[in-house]
Each structure stands twice: as structure tokens, then as C-alpha cells.
C-alpha positions as a LaTeX table, in Angstrom:
\begin{tabular}{lrrr}
\hline
Residue & $x$ (\AA) & $y$ (\AA) & $z$ (\AA) \\
\hline
Met1 & 104.92 & 96.73 & 117.32 \\
Leu2 & 107.97 & 96.67 & 114.93 \\
Ala3 & 107.98 & 94.56 & 111.64 \\
Phe4 & 110.91 & 92.37 & 110.53 \\
Cys5 & 112.03 & 95.16 & 108.19 \\
Gly6 & 111.98 & 98.01 & 110.83 \\
Leu7 & 108.61 & 99.57 & 110.00 \\
Gln8 & 106.69 & 100.66 & 113.02 \\
Cys9 & 103.40 & 98.74 & 113.00 \\
Asp10 & 101.48 & 101.16 & 115.39 \\
Thr11 & 102.11 & 103.95 & 112.92 \\
Cys12 & 101.44 & 102.01 & 109.70 \\
Pro13 & 98.40 & 103.47 & 107.76 \\
Ile14 & 97.19 & 99.76 & 107.00 \\
Phe15 & 97.12 & 98.81 & 110.73 \\
Leu16 & 95.47 & 102.07 & 111.85 \\
Ala17 & 92.81 & 101.60 & 109.10 \\
Thr18 & 92.15 & 98.10 & 110.62 \\
Ile19 & 91.66 & 99.40 & 114.01 \\
Glu20 & 89.59 & 102.45 & 113.04 \\
Lys21 & 86.01 & 102.33 & 114.41 \\
Asp22 & 84.47 & 104.89 & 112.27 \\
Arg23 & 83.43 & 102.98 & 109.04 \\
Ser24 & 83.40 & 106.09 & 106.67 \\
Lys25 & 86.80 & 107.27 & 108.03 \\
Gln26 & 88.08 & 103.50 & 107.55 \\
Leu27 & 86.99 & 103.51 & 103.85 \\
Glu28 & 88.67 & 106.76 & 103.42 \\
Met29 & 91.90 & 105.51 & 104.77 \\
Arg30 & 91.71 & 102.31 & 102.72 \\
Thr31 & 90.94 & 104.21 & 99.52 \\
Ser32 & 94.13 & 106.43 & 100.25 \\
Ile33 & 96.29 & 103.20 & 101.14 \\
Ala34 & 95.30 & 101.53 & 97.76 \\
Arg35 & 96.22 & 104.69 & 95.79 \\
Lys36 & 99.54 & 105.02 & 97.57 \\
Cys37 & 100.47 & 101.34 & 97.22 \\
Asn38 & 99.64 & 101.53 & 93.62 \\
Glu39 & 101.75 & 104.75 & 93.15 \\
Leu40 & 104.72 & 103.71 & 95.29 \\
Tyr41 & 104.96 & 99.99 & 94.74 \\
Asn42 & 103.13 & 99.44 & 91.42 \\
Met43 & 100.82 & 96.88 & 93.26 \\
Gln44 & 97.64 & 97.50 & 91.22 \\
Leu45 & 95.44 & 97.21 & 94.13 \\
Gln46 & 91.72 & 97.63 & 94.30 \\
Leu47 & 89.76 & 98.87 & 97.32 \\
Gly48 & 88.94 & 95.45 & 98.27 \\
Asp49 & 92.47 & 94.37 & 98.41 \\
Val50 & 93.19 & 96.62 & 101.28 \\
Asn51 & 92.14 & 94.12 & 104.06 \\
Asp52 & 92.82 & 94.21 & 107.80 \\
Cys53 & 96.32 & 93.81 & 109.05 \\
Tyr54 & 97.28 & 92.98 & 112.52 \\
Lys55 & 101.20 & 93.25 & 112.24 \\
Cys56 & 103.42 & 91.43 & 109.88 \\
Lys57 & 104.26 & 88.81 & 112.54 \\
Ser58 & 100.68 & 87.65 & 112.91 \\
Asn59 & 99.35 & 84.71 & 111.19 \\
Glu60 & 98.68 & 84.83 & 107.48 \\
Arg61 & 94.75 & 85.22 & 107.94 \\
Ser62 & 95.58 & 88.38 & 109.64 \\
Leu63 & 98.01 & 90.22 & 107.08 \\
Phe64 & 97.54 & 92.91 & 104.42 \\
Thr65 & 97.71 & 91.63 & 100.96 \\
Gly66 & 101.02 & 93.19 & 100.38 \\
Cys67 & 102.53 & 91.84 & 103.48 \\
Leu68 & 101.75 & 88.26 & 102.36 \\
Lys69 & 103.83 & 88.86 & 99.15 \\
Cys70 & 106.59 & 90.67 & 101.12 \\
Glu71 & 109.94 & 88.96 & 100.30 \\
Ile72 & 111.70 & 90.63 & 103.64 \\
Arg73 & 108.70 & 89.02 & 105.65 \\
Lys74 & 109.14 & 85.83 & 103.90 \\
Cys75 & 112.92 & 85.64 & 104.60 \\
Ala76 & 112.80 & 86.52 & 108.09 \\
Asp77 & 110.06 & 84.42 & 108.93 \\
Gly78 & 111.75 & 81.58 & 107.18 \\
Arg79 & 114.90 & 82.01 & 108.87 \\
Gly80 & 112.98 & 82.21 & 112.30 \\
Ile81 & 114.50 & 85.66 & 113.33 \\
Glu82 & 112.53 & 88.11 & 115.31 \\
Ser83 & 113.84 & 91.04 & 113.29 \\
Cys84 & 116.31 & 91.62 & 110.22 \\
Ala85 & 118.59 & 93.47 & 112.74 \\
Phe86 & 119.40 & 89.83 & 113.97 \\
Cys87 & 120.08 & 88.63 & 110.44 \\
Pro88 & 123.82 & 87.63 & 109.71 \\
Asp89 & 123.15 & 89.00 & 106.05 \\
Phe90 & 122.00 & 92.54 & 107.46 \\
Ala91 & 121.48 & 94.59 & 105.41 \\
Cys92 & 121.02 & 92.35 & 102.22 \\
Ser93 & 120.11 & 94.16 & 98.89 \\
Val94 & 116.41 & 93.51 & 99.49 \\
Leu95 & 116.44 & 95.46 & 102.73 \\
Glu96 & 118.59 & 98.29 & 101.14 \\
Asp97 & 116.01 & 98.79 & 98.52 \\
His98 & 113.23 & 99.07 & 101.38 \\
Phe99 & 115.47 & 101.47 & 103.29 \\
Leu100 & 115.29 & 103.83 & 100.18 \\
Leu101 & 111.52 & 104.15 & 100.79 \\
Asp102 & 111.76 & 104.31 & 104.74 \\
Leu103 & 115.14 & 105.58 & 106.07 \\
Ser104 & 113.66 & 105.50 & 109.69 \\
Ala105 & 113.50 & 101.77 & 109.32 \\
Lys106 & 117.21 & 101.48 & 108.69 \\
Thr107 & 117.89 & 103.75 & 111.64 \\
Arg108 & 115.58 & 101.41 & 113.92 \\
Leu109 & 117.20 & 98.26 & 112.86 \\
Thr110 & 120.75 & 99.79 & 113.05 \\
Gln111 & 119.96 & 100.95 & 116.77 \\
Ile112 & 118.90 & 97.37 & 117.59 \\
Arg113 & 121.94 & 95.83 & 116.03 \\
Glu114 & 124.00 & 98.35 & 118.05 \\
Leu115 & 122.38 & 97.64 & 121.20 \\
Tyr116 & 122.82 & 93.65 & 120.86 \\
Tyr117 & 126.08 & 93.45 & 119.13 \\
Asp118 & 128.20 & 96.27 & 120.36 \\
\hline
\end{tabular}
């Protein structure tokens, strides 16, 4: 349940909204997601843009709108690597920018690198 970039999918608000059974709670969650994405990432999402997502490593029909456009995901998928932790260019500038928003992602990827490369 770990995205290429180190985000933990099973705690991702978009994934949690996807699996939420209560429709009113799901709508509330998706509204909050759109607002936060607009504030943090300047994505200009509408509520209808917050679609289901079943993890960034799933096929494109099962991805959140923002994940489809994610440069980190495109890069890792294009290189055929399971995680950015295995990339010879770790940590590139795009990934470092991502870490500014989620330091725990950097910690996770660094731990994976240490496990496999030390």
C-alpha cells in the first residue's frame, strides 16, 4: 500500500473516500479533498473531479485525477521501478519538492533504500 513516492495509500484521504460505504460521508470527504488539493497544489478541482482511486500503481481507469497527472508516478512507472527508493536518481528534485509536503514519505523511502542497499 505504498505509492511510488512514499505516500501510504491506505491512509490517503482519496483512497479512504473511495472505500467509504456511507454516501453522505463519502461526499463530505470528497468535498474536503477538493478544497485541500486546491489550496495545497493549486489544482482547481471541482467536486466531480475527485473520483475513485485504488492506489497509484493500479491501472489508469482506477486513479484519482491528480494521480494521473503526477510527474513522480509517470517517471517511476516509465522506468519500470516499484518505488522511487530503487531509482538511481533518488532523490531527484521533483521528489525533494514532494518531501517538503510529506516528510514521512521521505522517511519511508529512505528506510527502504537502507534495507536494500546497506
